[in-house]
N, C-alpha and C positions, 0 to 999 in steps of 0.2 A: 879638265874643263875645271874650271876656274875653281866655280862654286858646286863642281860634278852634281849640276842640278840639269834638268832636260833643255831650260830657254832663260837667258839664248844660249846655242851652241856657238859659243868662242872656246879655241884653244889657249889657254896660259900666255903667250906668244901673241895672238889676236889681241886680245884685252889689253897686253900693254902696249902696243903697237896704238890701237886705239887713243886711249888714254893718252897717251904721248900729244899726239894729233891733237886729241881734246884739247888738253890741259895750257897748250900756248895759246890755241883760240880762246879759251876762258881766261886766263890769266892777263888775256890782250884788250879783253873787255874793257871800254872806254867805263867806267865807273865815275862820272861827268859830274866833276864839281857843281856842274851848275843843274844841272837836268836831272843827275840821281842813274840810274843805270833803266833799260830798256827792261820789261819788264816780259816780254817778247823774245828778246834775242837770249834771257837766261834761262825761259822751256827749255831751249833746247840744250842746253849743255846741264841742266838739269834731267834731263831724260837719261845723261847718261848716268853723272856722277848722282846725284840724288836716287835711282833706281841701284847704282853697287852699293852705295851706304845702306839703302833700305834692303837689300836683300842679304847681303852679307848678315846686318844683326837678327833677321830675320832667321839663313840658316845656322847662326851660331846660337841661337835661342830654340831652336828645334831639331837639329839634324846637325853639330857640332861637327861628328866625325866625317864627315865629308867635305866638309873647307878644308882649300886648301891655305894653309897658318904661312906658310914662306911667302906667296902675295900676298896676301891679307895682312904681312905681318911688316911689309915692306908699305906702306901707308897709315894704316889704322893709328890714331889719335883720340884718348878720352880724356877729357881735365879742362882746365879753365883757358877761355878763348876773348878776346879783345878783337872791337870794331869802332873806327869812328865815323859821325855823320856831321855830312859839313851844314850848311845852311845852304840852300838853295833858292836857284835867281825865280823870282812870281811875282806874277800882276798884280798891282793891289785895284782896290775899288775906284779909287784914279785914275788907272791907270799907269801908275809908275811903275817901274819895275824897285821890287825890294828883295834883300836876301832875307830868309830865313827859314828857322825848323819847322820841316813840313811832317808831322805826323810818319810815326815806326811803322813799313807799311809789311805785318808779321805774315811774310806770305809762303812759308813753310820752305821756298826754293832755298837752295843751294847758292850759296855768297861768300864772298870773300873776307877772310879772319887770318889777326895772327895771337901766338901764343906770349908775344911778348907786352906785357902790358903798358911800358915804356915808349913802344913804336918806334923805335932806336931807327930804326931801317926802312921807317917812313917817314922822319923827320925833313926829307926835303921834299916832301907834300904837306907838312904840317908844320904849325907854329904852336910854341910850348903855351903859351899866351891868349892867345883866341879860344874863344866856347866852343866847344863842341858838345854830342849827345853823344856821350861813349857806352860801347854796348859793351856787359862780359857776357856769356855763356860760358855754363857749366854743362858739357856735353853727357856726365853724367849715365844711365843707358845708354847711349847714342854715340855714335862713332863717326868723327872728322878725317877728312884725307887729308894728309900734311904731304904738303905738293913738293918741299923741298926731299926730305926723306925720301918717297916714290923716286924723286928724280935724282938725287944720289945714289939709289940703291942700282938704277936703271940708265946712269952715265947719261942723262940729258939733264943737265944741267943748265940752267940761262942766267946768264951773267945780270940782265937786270934786276931778275925779283931774289938774287939768291940771298940777300941783305934782308928781306922781306921777312922772312920768317910766314909766308902764307900755308894756310888751311882751310881747305874747303866743308862750310856748315850750312846747315839750312836757317830761315829764319823761326826755330819752332821758340813762338812767343814763351812758352811756361822756361825755358830753359835759360832765356839773357835780364836780363835786370839793365835797369837807363841808368845813364846820370849823366846832369849838364852840367859841366865843367871843364874846365881848361888840362890841357895833358900834365897842367906843373902840380897843378891840385891833382889829379887823379893818382898821380904818380904817390905823390906825399901820402896821400890817405892807401893807398900799397903799401909801402913803407913802415907805416904806424902800424899796419893788423900782421906787422912784420911779413912778408911778402918777396 
């Protein structure tokens, strides 16, 4: 078993198979530019990946010798992550539809991230001159799931998301800083900091 833990009782191969199937569905969740994401649908995926992350953190902290390091090292990441939040379509008091930033929902469930502060693999979806809310997470003691690393190890790479450098990490408010700026300004800020 991956965690050598009484629950869940999956073999390594079963876990890997399940994660492959869940990953395909998770990466295809439409994080709609207009409406955001469906939190109810997200709960389904958080049930697996959120549990995997939290249980792994628990096992490493309390029973490190019982962990299957090969499996965990095939996806574990700790460091900086980035996410872009678009303006969403809302209806004003007068009934007109307008685009505006919504308050960030720090729901603690998993979501999509990248480790690339330039968002190069995502620029086909973004504009470097448009203002966004850009989230910067530092995982610190938590773990993120490196989607591309896992897919490479288990030979299940996807053509469409390969360049996005995708990570799965929860929306932990205490780990995240918010910036309201363009991609160009965000890149410049990081370059001035020596990143």
